PAPAKE-46714 format. One record per residue (C-alpha): x, y, z. Coordinates in nm, 2 decimals. Each point is the difference from the previous one (the first is absolute). Layout:
<setors>
{{X,Y,Z}}
...
</setors>
This chain:
<setors>
{{-5.08,-4.63,-10.88}}
{{-0.04,-0.35,0.12}}
{{0.18,-0.26,0.21}}
{{0.19,-0.30,-0.14}}
{{0.13,-0.30,0.19}}
{{0.34,-0.14,-0.09}}
{{0.16,-0.33,0.11}}
{{0.37,-0.07,-0.02}}
{{0.20,-0.30,0.12}}
{{0.36,0.01,0.11}}
{{0.20,-0.29,0.16}}
{{-0.31,-0.20,0.07}}
{{-0.19,0.29,0.16}}
{{-0.31,0.17,-0.13}}
{{-0.02,0.38,0.02}}
{{-0.33,0.19,-0.05}}
{{0.01,0.37,-0.10}}
{{-0.29,0.24,-0.07}}
{{0.05,0.28,-0.26}}
{{-0.20,0.31,-0.06}}
{{-0.01,0.04,-0.38}}
{{-0.16,0.21,-0.27}}
{{-0.04,-0.04,-0.38}}
{{0.20,0.23,-0.22}}
{{0.00,0.04,-0.38}}
{{0.33,-0.05,-0.18}}
{{0.10,0.00,-0.37}}
{{-0.01,-0.39,0.03}}
{{-0.35,0.00,0.16}}
{{-0.14,0.00,0.35}}
{{0.24,-0.10,0.28}}
{{-0.02,-0.05,0.37}}
{{0.20,0.25,0.21}}
{{0.08,-0.06,0.36}}
{{-0.09,0.30,0.21}}
{{0.12,-0.14,0.33}}
{{0.07,-0.33,0.16}}
{{-0.22,-0.08,0.30}}
{{0.23,-0.28,0.12}}
{{-0.17,-0.27,0.20}}
{{-0.28,0.24,0.12}}
{{-0.30,-0.22,-0.05}}
{{-0.28,0.20,-0.16}}
{{-0.26,-0.26,0.11}}
{{-0.20,-0.22,-0.24}}
{{0.05,0.05,-0.37}}
{{-0.35,0.13,-0.05}}
{{0.09,0.30,0.22}}
{{0.32,0.09,-0.18}}
{{-0.16,0.24,-0.25}}
{{-0.18,0.19,0.27}}
{{0.33,0.04,0.19}}
{{0.17,0.12,-0.31}}
{{-0.27,0.27,-0.05}}
{{0.04,0.11,0.36}}
{{0.38,0.03,-0.05}}
{{-0.05,0.19,-0.33}}
{{-0.24,0.25,0.17}}
{{0.24,0.05,0.29}}
{{0.29,0.07,-0.24}}
{{-0.20,0.29,-0.17}}
{{-0.10,0.15,0.33}}
{{-0.35,-0.12,0.05}}
{{-0.12,-0.18,0.31}}
{{-0.31,-0.22,0.02}}
{{-0.28,0.12,0.22}}
{{-0.23,-0.29,-0.02}}
{{0.22,-0.31,-0.03}}
{{0.12,-0.13,0.33}}
{{0.38,-0.04,-0.05}}
{{0.15,-0.24,0.26}}
{{0.34,0.04,0.16}}
{{0.17,-0.26,-0.23}}
{{-0.11,0.19,-0.31}}
{{0.11,0.33,0.14}}
{{0.34,-0.15,0.07}}
{{0.03,-0.13,-0.36}}
{{-0.09,0.35,-0.14}}
{{0.25,0.16,0.23}}
{{0.28,-0.24,-0.11}}
{{-0.09,0.04,-0.36}}
{{0.05,0.38,0.03}}
{{0.33,-0.05,0.17}}
{{0.13,-0.25,-0.26}}
{{-0.11,0.22,-0.29}}
{{0.18,0.30,0.15}}
{{0.31,-0.21,0.05}}
{{0.00,-0.19,-0.33}}
{{-0.11,0.27,-0.25}}
{{0.19,0.32,0.07}}
{{-0.03,0.29,-0.24}}
{{-0.26,-0.18,-0.21}}
{{-0.18,0.21,-0.25}}
{{0.05,0.32,0.19}}
{{0.11,0.22,-0.30}}
{{-0.22,0.31,-0.04}}
{{0.06,0.00,-0.38}}
{{-0.12,-0.31,-0.19}}
{{-0.07,-0.08,-0.36}}
{{-0.38,-0.04,-0.07}}
{{-0.22,-0.15,-0.27}}
{{-0.20,0.32,-0.04}}
{{-0.28,-0.15,-0.20}}
{{-0.08,-0.25,0.28}}
{{-0.02,0.25,0.29}}
{{-0.34,-0.03,0.17}}
{{-0.19,0.12,0.31}}
{{-0.23,-0.21,0.21}}
{{-0.21,-0.01,0.32}}
{{-0.11,0.36,0.00}}
{{-0.16,0.08,0.34}}
{{-0.16,0.31,0.14}}
{{0.25,0.14,0.25}}
{{-0.06,0.38,0.06}}
{{-0.31,-0.02,0.21}}
{{0.13,-0.30,0.19}}
{{0.33,0.17,0.07}}
{{-0.18,0.31,0.14}}
{{-0.23,-0.21,0.22}}
{{0.29,-0.21,0.13}}
{{0.21,0.31,0.08}}
{{-0.28,0.15,0.20}}
{{-0.05,-0.34,0.17}}
{{0.36,0.03,0.11}}
{{-0.04,0.36,0.09}}
{{-0.28,-0.09,0.24}}
{{0.23,-0.27,0.14}}
{{-0.27,-0.25,-0.06}}
{{0.23,-0.31,0.01}}
{{0.12,0.09,0.35}}
{{-0.35,0.07,0.12}}
{{-0.12,-0.34,-0.13}}
{{0.30,-0.17,0.15}}
{{-0.08,0.15,0.35}}
{{-0.36,-0.13,-0.05}}
{{0.14,-0.35,-0.02}}
{{-0.02,-0.06,-0.37}}
{{0.27,-0.22,-0.16}}
{{0.21,0.11,-0.30}}
{{-0.22,-0.20,-0.24}}
{{-0.32,0.16,0.15}}
{{0.15,0.34,-0.03}}
{{0.09,-0.05,-0.36}}
{{-0.34,-0.13,-0.09}}
{{-0.17,0.29,0.19}}
{{0.21,0.25,-0.19}}
{{-0.09,-0.16,-0.34}}
{{-0.37,-0.02,0.09}}
{{0.00,0.37,0.12}}
{{0.18,0.11,-0.32}}
{{-0.27,-0.19,-0.20}}
{{-0.28,0.19,0.17}}
{{0.19,0.33,-0.06}}
{{0.07,-0.06,-0.37}}
{{-0.26,-0.24,-0.15}}
{{-0.23,-0.15,0.27}}
{{-0.09,-0.36,-0.07}}
{{-0.14,-0.30,0.19}}
{{0.24,-0.23,0.17}}
{{-0.09,-0.25,-0.27}}
{{0.13,0.23,-0.28}}
{{0.28,0.17,0.20}}
{{0.28,-0.26,-0.06}}
{{-0.03,0.05,-0.37}}
{{0.02,0.37,0.03}}
{{0.30,-0.02,0.23}}
{{0.19,-0.21,-0.25}}
{{-0.08,0.25,-0.28}}
{{0.15,0.29,0.18}}
{{0.35,0.09,0.12}}
{{-0.07,-0.10,0.36}}
{{0.21,-0.31,-0.04}}
{{0.30,0.21,-0.12}}
{{-0.05,0.27,0.27}}
{{-0.04,-0.24,0.29}}
{{0.24,-0.25,-0.13}}
{{-0.25,-0.28,0.05}}
{{-0.12,-0.28,-0.23}}
{{-0.38,-0.01,-0.01}}
{{-0.02,-0.26,-0.27}}
{{-0.18,-0.25,0.23}}
{{-0.20,0.25,0.19}}
{{-0.37,-0.11,0.04}}
{{-0.31,0.16,0.13}}
{{0.00,-0.23,0.30}}
{{0.32,0.15,0.13}}
{{-0.17,0.34,-0.02}}
{{-0.30,-0.11,0.19}}
{{0.22,-0.15,0.27}}
{{0.19,0.33,0.02}}
{{-0.33,0.18,0.06}}
{{-0.04,-0.22,0.30}}
{{0.35,0.07,0.13}}
{{-0.05,0.37,-0.04}}
{{-0.34,0.01,0.18}}
{{0.12,-0.01,0.37}}
{{0.25,0.29,-0.03}}
{{-0.22,0.26,-0.18}}
{{-0.04,0.24,0.29}}
{{0.37,-0.01,0.10}}
{{0.10,0.06,-0.36}}
{{-0.24,0.28,-0.05}}
{{0.11,0.18,0.32}}
{{0.37,-0.04,-0.10}}
{{-0.06,0.15,-0.35}}
{{-0.19,0.30,0.15}}
{{0.29,0.07,0.23}}
{{0.25,-0.04,-0.29}}
{{-0.20,0.24,-0.22}}
{{-0.04,0.25,0.27}}
{{0.37,0.03,0.05}}
{{0.09,-0.03,-0.37}}
{{-0.24,0.26,-0.13}}
{{-0.03,0.22,0.31}}
{{-0.38,-0.04,0.01}}
{{-0.24,0.22,0.20}}
{{-0.16,-0.22,0.28}}
{{-0.25,0.27,0.13}}
{{-0.28,-0.07,-0.25}}
{{-0.13,-0.32,-0.14}}
{{-0.30,-0.10,-0.21}}
{{-0.23,-0.29,0.03}}
{{-0.24,-0.14,-0.27}}
{{-0.15,-0.33,-0.09}}
{{-0.09,-0.19,-0.32}}
{{-0.13,-0.33,-0.10}}
{{0.13,-0.28,-0.23}}
{{-0.21,-0.28,-0.12}}
{{0.05,-0.38,-0.06}}
{{-0.04,-0.22,-0.30}}
{{-0.16,-0.31,0.15}}
{{-0.19,-0.07,0.32}}
{{0.30,0.04,0.24}}
{{-0.17,-0.25,0.24}}
{{0.33,-0.05,0.19}}
{{0.03,0.37,0.08}}
{{-0.22,0.12,0.29}}
{{0.08,0.37,-0.08}}
{{-0.15,-0.04,-0.36}}
{{-0.35,0.14,0.02}}
{{-0.23,0.21,-0.21}}
{{-0.03,0.37,0.07}}
{{0.02,0.34,-0.16}}
{{0.23,-0.05,-0.30}}
{{0.21,0.29,-0.12}}
{{0.07,-0.21,-0.30}}
{{-0.36,-0.03,-0.10}}
{{0.01,-0.37,0.05}}
{{-0.27,-0.06,0.26}}
{{-0.05,-0.35,-0.15}}
{{0.34,-0.10,0.14}}
{{0.13,-0.06,0.35}}
{{0.27,0.25,0.11}}
{{0.24,0.11,0.27}}
{{0.07,0.35,0.12}}
{{0.35,0.15,-0.01}}
{{0.07,0.28,0.24}}
{{0.31,0.20,-0.08}}
{{0.18,0.28,0.20}}
{{0.25,0.21,-0.19}}
{{0.23,0.29,0.10}}
{{-0.01,0.35,-0.14}}
{{0.25,-0.09,-0.27}}
{{-0.21,-0.30,-0.11}}
{{0.21,-0.28,0.15}}
{{-0.21,-0.28,0.16}}
{{0.01,-0.02,0.38}}
{{-0.23,-0.30,0.06}}
{{-0.26,-0.21,-0.16}}
{{-0.26,-0.25,0.12}}
{{-0.23,-0.25,-0.17}}
{{-0.35,0.00,0.15}}
{{-0.34,-0.17,-0.05}}
{{-0.17,0.11,-0.32}}
{{-0.34,0.10,0.16}}
{{0.14,0.26,0.25}}
{{-0.10,0.36,-0.03}}
{{0.28,0.25,-0.03}}
{{-0.07,0.15,0.34}}
{{0.04,-0.34,0.16}}
{{0.36,-0.03,-0.11}}
{{0.16,0.31,0.15}}
{{0.05,-0.11,0.36}}
{{0.17,-0.33,-0.11}}
{{0.23,0.18,-0.24}}
{{0.11,0.26,0.27}}
{{0.07,-0.29,0.24}}
{{0.20,-0.18,-0.27}}
{{0.20,0.31,-0.09}}
{{0.08,0.05,0.37}}
{{0.14,-0.35,0.02}}
{{0.20,0.01,-0.32}}
{{0.14,0.35,-0.03}}
{{-0.11,0.17,0.32}}
{{-0.25,0.29,0.00}}
{{0.11,0.32,0.17}}
{{-0.21,0.26,0.18}}
{{-0.07,0.29,-0.22}}
{{0.01,-0.18,-0.34}}
{{-0.28,0.10,-0.24}}
{{-0.22,-0.27,-0.16}}
{{-0.17,0.09,-0.33}}
{{-0.31,-0.21,-0.09}}
{{-0.28,0.03,-0.26}}
{{-0.37,0.05,0.07}}
{{-0.06,-0.37,0.02}}
{{0.15,0.02,0.35}}
{{-0.13,0.34,0.10}}
{{-0.22,-0.13,0.28}}
{{0.01,0.11,0.36}}
{{0.12,-0.34,0.13}}
{{0.29,0.02,-0.25}}
{{0.09,0.35,0.12}}
{{-0.01,-0.13,0.36}}
{{0.23,-0.29,-0.09}}
{{0.26,0.25,-0.14}}
{{-0.03,0.23,0.31}}
{{0.04,-0.29,0.24}}
{{0.35,-0.06,-0.15}}
{{0.08,0.37,0.03}}
{{0.02,0.05,-0.37}}
{{-0.12,0.28,-0.21}}
{{-0.22,-0.04,-0.31}}
{{-0.10,0.16,-0.33}}
{{-0.31,-0.15,-0.15}}
{{-0.25,0.07,-0.28}}
{{-0.34,0.05,0.16}}
{{-0.30,-0.20,-0.11}}
{{-0.25,0.15,-0.24}}
{{-0.26,0.07,0.26}}
{{0.24,0.21,0.20}}
{{0.12,0.18,-0.32}}
{{-0.36,0.09,-0.09}}
{{-0.03,0.19,0.32}}
{{0.24,0.26,-0.15}}
{{-0.22,0.07,-0.30}}
{{-0.02,0.37,0.05}}
{{0.37,0.04,0.02}}
{{0.05,-0.20,-0.32}}
{{-0.28,0.21,-0.17}}
{{0.16,0.34,0.08}}
{{0.37,-0.10,-0.05}}
{{0.11,0.30,0.20}}
{{0.34,0.01,0.16}}
{{0.13,-0.30,-0.21}}
{{0.37,-0.02,-0.09}}
{{0.09,-0.11,-0.35}}
{{0.27,-0.26,-0.05}}
{{0.10,-0.24,-0.27}}
{{0.03,-0.38,0.02}}
{{0.31,-0.12,-0.18}}
{{-0.02,-0.30,-0.24}}
{{0.06,-0.34,0.14}}
{{0.36,-0.14,-0.02}}
{{-0.16,-0.30,-0.18}}
{{-0.17,0.22,-0.26}}
{{0.22,0.30,-0.10}}
{{-0.24,0.08,-0.29}}
{{-0.28,0.08,0.24}}
{{-0.10,0.36,0.02}}
{{0.01,0.21,0.31}}
{{-0.34,0.03,0.17}}
{{-0.11,0.31,0.20}}
{{-0.11,-0.06,0.36}}
{{-0.17,0.24,0.23}}
{{0.06,-0.05,0.37}}
{{-0.12,0.17,0.32}}
{{0.10,-0.07,0.36}}
{{-0.26,0.03,0.28}}
{{0.07,-0.05,0.37}}
{{-0.30,-0.14,0.20}}
{{0.08,-0.08,0.36}}
{{0.29,-0.24,0.01}}
{{-0.06,-0.11,-0.36}}
{{0.15,0.14,-0.31}}
{{-0.20,-0.03,-0.32}}
{{0.13,0.06,-0.36}}
{{-0.26,0.06,-0.27}}
{{0.13,-0.11,-0.34}}
{{-0.14,0.05,-0.35}}
{{0.19,-0.16,-0.29}}
{{-0.06,0.10,-0.36}}
{{0.11,-0.33,-0.12}}
{{-0.21,-0.19,0.24}}
{{-0.30,0.23,-0.08}}
{{0.00,-0.11,-0.36}}
{{0.04,-0.36,0.10}}
{{-0.29,0.00,0.25}}
{{-0.22,0.18,-0.25}}
{{0.08,-0.25,-0.28}}
{{-0.06,-0.30,0.22}}
{{-0.33,0.14,0.13}}
{{-0.12,0.08,-0.35}}
{{0.10,-0.34,-0.14}}
{{-0.18,-0.18,0.28}}
{{-0.30,0.23,-0.03}}
{{-0.02,-0.08,-0.37}}
{{0.00,-0.37,0.07}}
{{-0.24,0.03,0.29}}
{{-0.26,0.19,-0.21}}
{{0.05,-0.25,-0.28}}
{{-0.08,-0.30,0.23}}
{{-0.30,0.19,0.14}}
{{-0.12,0.05,-0.36}}
{{0.04,-0.37,-0.07}}
{{-0.19,-0.09,0.31}}
{{-0.28,0.25,-0.08}}
{{-0.03,-0.15,-0.35}}
{{-0.04,-0.35,0.15}}
{{-0.27,0.12,0.23}}
{{-0.19,0.19,-0.28}}
{{0.00,-0.30,-0.23}}
{{-0.13,-0.23,0.28}}
{{0.32,-0.22,0.02}}
{{0.00,0.06,0.37}}
{{-0.32,0.00,0.20}}
{{0.08,-0.10,0.35}}
{{0.06,0.31,0.22}}
{{0.25,-0.18,0.23}}
{{0.21,-0.10,-0.31}}
{{0.00,0.37,-0.12}}
{{0.11,0.12,0.34}}
{{0.28,-0.25,0.01}}
{{0.11,0.12,-0.35}}
{{0.00,0.36,0.13}}
{{0.21,-0.11,0.30}}
{{0.25,-0.17,-0.22}}
{{0.04,0.31,-0.21}}
{{0.06,0.22,0.31}}
{{0.25,-0.25,0.12}}
{{0.18,0.00,-0.33}}
{{0.03,0.38,-0.02}}
{{0.02,0.12,0.36}}
{{0.20,0.31,-0.10}}
{{-0.29,0.16,-0.19}}
{{-0.31,-0.19,0.12}}
{{-0.01,0.22,0.31}}
{{-0.07,0.30,-0.21}}
{{-0.32,-0.15,-0.15}}
{{-0.34,-0.09,0.14}}
{{-0.13,-0.32,-0.14}}
{{-0.37,-0.09,0.06}}
{{-0.22,-0.27,-0.15}}
{{-0.38,0.05,-0.01}}
{{-0.17,-0.34,-0.01}}
{{-0.34,0.15,-0.08}}
{{0.11,0.18,-0.31}}
{{0.29,-0.24,-0.07}}
{{0.23,0.29,-0.03}}
{{0.37,0.04,0.10}}
{{0.11,0.36,0.07}}
{{0.35,0.13,0.03}}
{{0.06,0.36,0.13}}
{{0.33,0.17,0.06}}
{{0.06,0.14,0.34}}
{{0.15,0.34,-0.11}}
{{0.11,0.11,0.34}}
{{0.21,-0.31,0.06}}
{{0.13,0.01,-0.36}}
{{0.11,0.36,0.04}}
{{0.17,-0.08,0.32}}
{{0.19,-0.29,-0.17}}
{{0.11,0.24,-0.28}}
{{0.13,0.24,0.26}}
{{0.20,-0.27,0.17}}
{{0.15,-0.14,-0.32}}
{{0.38,-0.03,0.05}}
{{-0.02,0.10,0.37}}
{{0.13,-0.20,0.30}}
{{0.06,0.07,0.36}}
{{0.32,-0.08,0.20}}
{{0.02,0.01,0.38}}
{{0.29,-0.04,0.24}}
{{0.08,0.05,0.37}}
{{0.32,0.18,-0.09}}
{{-0.01,0.38,0.02}}
{{0.36,0.06,-0.09}}
{{-0.05,-0.04,-0.37}}
{{-0.12,0.23,-0.27}}
{{-0.28,-0.09,-0.24}}
{{0.25,-0.06,-0.27}}
{{0.22,-0.23,0.22}}
{{-0.31,-0.20,0.11}}
{{-0.12,-0.04,-0.36}}
{{0.34,-0.10,-0.13}}
{{0.05,-0.26,0.27}}
{{-0.34,-0.15,-0.07}}
{{0.06,-0.01,-0.38}}
{{0.31,-0.21,0.06}}
{{-0.25,-0.27,0.09}}
{{-0.01,-0.05,-0.38}}
{{0.33,-0.17,0.04}}
{{-0.17,-0.29,0.18}}
{{-0.26,-0.02,-0.28}}
{{0.29,0.00,-0.25}}
{{0.16,-0.28,0.20}}
{{-0.31,-0.21,-0.03}}
{{-0.03,0.07,-0.37}}
{{0.37,-0.10,-0.04}}
{{-0.05,-0.32,0.19}}
{{-0.32,-0.09,-0.18}}
{{0.12,0.09,-0.36}}
{{0.37,0.01,-0.06}}
{{0.08,-0.25,0.28}}
{{-0.31,-0.21,-0.07}}
{{-0.12,-0.06,0.36}}
{{-0.34,-0.09,-0.15}}
{{-0.17,-0.24,-0.06}}
{{0.13,-0.25,0.25}}
{{0.02,-0.36,-0.11}}
{{0.14,-0.15,0.33}}
{{-0.26,-0.17,0.22}}
{{0.21,-0.06,0.32}}
{{0.00,0.29,0.24}}
{{0.37,0.01,0.07}}
{{0.08,0.01,-0.38}}
{{-0.25,0.27,-0.06}}
{{0.16,0.22,0.26}}
{{0.35,-0.08,-0.12}}
{{-0.11,0.08,-0.36}}
{{-0.12,0.35,0.12}}
{{0.32,0.03,0.20}}
{{0.21,-0.05,-0.31}}
{{-0.20,0.27,-0.17}}
{{0.09,0.23,0.29}}
{{0.37,-0.09,-0.02}}
{{-0.01,0.08,-0.37}}
{{-0.18,0.33,0.08}}
{{0.29,0.09,0.24}}
{{0.24,-0.03,-0.30}}
{{-0.24,0.19,-0.23}}
{{-0.05,0.30,0.24}}
{{0.38,0.01,0.07}}
{{0.07,0.02,-0.37}}
{{-0.26,0.26,-0.07}}
{{0.09,0.21,0.30}}
{{0.37,-0.01,-0.10}}
{{-0.10,0.15,-0.34}}
{{-0.24,0.24,0.16}}
{{0.28,0.14,0.22}}
{{0.18,0.08,-0.33}}
{{-0.30,0.18,-0.13}}
{{-0.11,-0.28,-0.23}}
{{-0.38,-0.06,0.01}}
{{-0.03,-0.34,-0.15}}
{{-0.14,-0.34,0.09}}
{{0.17,-0.34,0.04}}
{{-0.20,-0.12,-0.31}}
{{0.18,0.26,-0.21}}
{{0.33,-0.10,0.14}}
{{-0.06,-0.37,-0.06}}
{{-0.11,0.07,-0.36}}
{{0.31,0.21,-0.07}}
{{0.24,-0.27,0.14}}
{{-0.15,-0.29,-0.18}}
{{0.24,0.04,-0.29}}
{{0.31,-0.02,0.22}}
{{0.07,-0.37,-0.02}}
{{0.25,-0.27,0.09}}
{{0.11,-0.24,-0.28}}
{{0.26,-0.25,-0.10}}
{{0.24,0.09,-0.28}}
{{0.14,-0.30,-0.18}}
{{0.34,0.05,-0.17}}
{{0.13,-0.30,-0.20}}
{{0.38,0.03,-0.01}}
{{0.23,-0.13,-0.28}}
{{0.18,-0.22,0.25}}
{{-0.30,-0.24,0.01}}
{{-0.14,0.14,0.33}}
{{-0.31,0.21,0.07}}
{{0.02,0.29,0.24}}
{{-0.34,0.09,0.17}}
{{-0.03,0.32,0.19}}
{{-0.30,0.06,0.22}}
{{-0.05,0.37,0.05}}
{{-0.25,0.28,-0.01}}
{{-0.06,0.22,-0.30}}
{{0.14,0.35,-0.01}}
{{-0.25,0.22,0.18}}
{{-0.18,0.26,-0.22}}
{{0.00,0.37,0.11}}
{{-0.34,-0.03,0.16}}
{{0.12,-0.30,0.20}}
{{0.31,0.17,0.11}}
{{-0.20,0.31,0.11}}
{{-0.24,-0.21,0.20}}
{{0.28,-0.20,0.18}}
{{0.17,0.33,0.08}}
{{-0.32,0.15,0.15}}
{{-0.06,-0.32,0.20}}
{{0.36,0.00,0.12}}
{{0.09,-0.34,-0.12}}
{{0.26,-0.14,-0.24}}
{{-0.09,-0.06,-0.36}}
{{0.19,-0.33,0.00}}
{{-0.25,-0.28,0.05}}
{{0.26,-0.28,0.03}}
{{0.37,-0.03,-0.06}}
{{0.09,-0.17,-0.33}}
{{0.04,-0.38,0.04}}
{{0.22,-0.18,-0.26}}
{{-0.01,-0.37,-0.07}}
{{0.20,-0.20,-0.26}}
{{-0.16,-0.31,-0.15}}
{{0.03,-0.22,-0.30}}
{{-0.14,0.11,-0.33}}
{{-0.31,-0.21,0.01}}
{{-0.11,0.15,0.34}}
{{-0.17,0.33,0.05}}
</setors>
């Protein structure tokens, strides 16, 4: 469509009229057809007429523009065009039966729709639009936040690449928004808009999920991970070097603390300085949770051995909370005799992870011992035993190989200085701390000989303790099996970190500004809320599967445009979703959502337009 200016003169007066026209093919060649008269509504300078025509055409097929700022005059023109078309063209091309040129039927603009549809339906189920609105975000900011969160859920990309991905999916069709002119700058600005309201949004989502899924508030789990930067991150004071769980000690990082409920739904998260120890983060996280969701006396905190220090236990007690924690190895070693005898242990089986249904059951031996006000549970896992043994043997092999190489360098005279040799020994011990403690290394400068003797007593003790760990709690109302099963649910927090780092691509971080780093992580958390809601909905139906599997299954359910050339010289285009296959229908049914991605949208055009 385009706009044409006409001038007529009657009785000495000049009349100017603006027409909205389109080109149509006729047996006599192309002709101009008037769609609607705009009257004397001035569409501004001639160079802006084509842009206005495009806006009118988009509005007529049901799409609104998100990025272009449409002024009041233009909106009035669009409204009047719609009114005049409805008035001037009644019953136009509304027959359901038409004659087609079958050989010229085509399809176009195929877009992935199934996974986007599921993500958006759960976005609505969590009432995210209303939550963002109460946090002060405009409609435009809410739409962009939705699109960015769906990107992180389905195929995480940088803000630079995200606009292209959005245009290549059915997000435009589902949201009814035109993203043609969406740029990465708009997404960066939206990160800045989202930043101030993060805590309010997170608190509101937690409350919504608690009511919607009837979640258990009595137990929560806290764990911490790190995520590293590409670049120097000089503008981010929290970006520092520390212990890297990603094996990227060469990069600066931040720590991400995450508290989750018993069912795996996130409760709160916080971004912290990258050089903090795990034990230094607990008090701050407890305070943050109390502010955001409110801690209640008698709740149980589950933490890993990295926070099993007396000051951490005291911090929990001061808030009148209970705890279940894995003891540190030094405390576990004090129970060597109990682990050696294995008397009075109860045998249970650990079920496969919901994320790995092919995993075999592993046998676990547990034993509860009451000692004063403290309850201990001794655990020996067959699966963990094999893992510990394999790790130790592999490190031992590498350790002895490096010792052999060092000894050869000494014997051939390539190293003569005793201080250099001792430094090399120190580096080997530092490289293999897990097994170096079971060997005695000694260098005799007089005989220029390096000796390596195994400490059999310590090695035998390590072999006995393979696969063993010690849990302790101040609760005396739970059985050994209940304590163990509550603690093992901590793996949900570990699974959450894995999900945010891999499928949701939290790492590496390319942002350099602190607020954008934290909002980037916040978007990953928002996407994880959708992910865990989807997986738990399936789990409630007895389906042990992951979001990755759901996403792969639904990739083939697409939205496309069907182009139907009619014999009357017009072309009918229908924008609709493909017919869902049986596996699509079954998934939608299990998730409790409709299999219709969008209602069909019909548009008539001239033969040379598609």
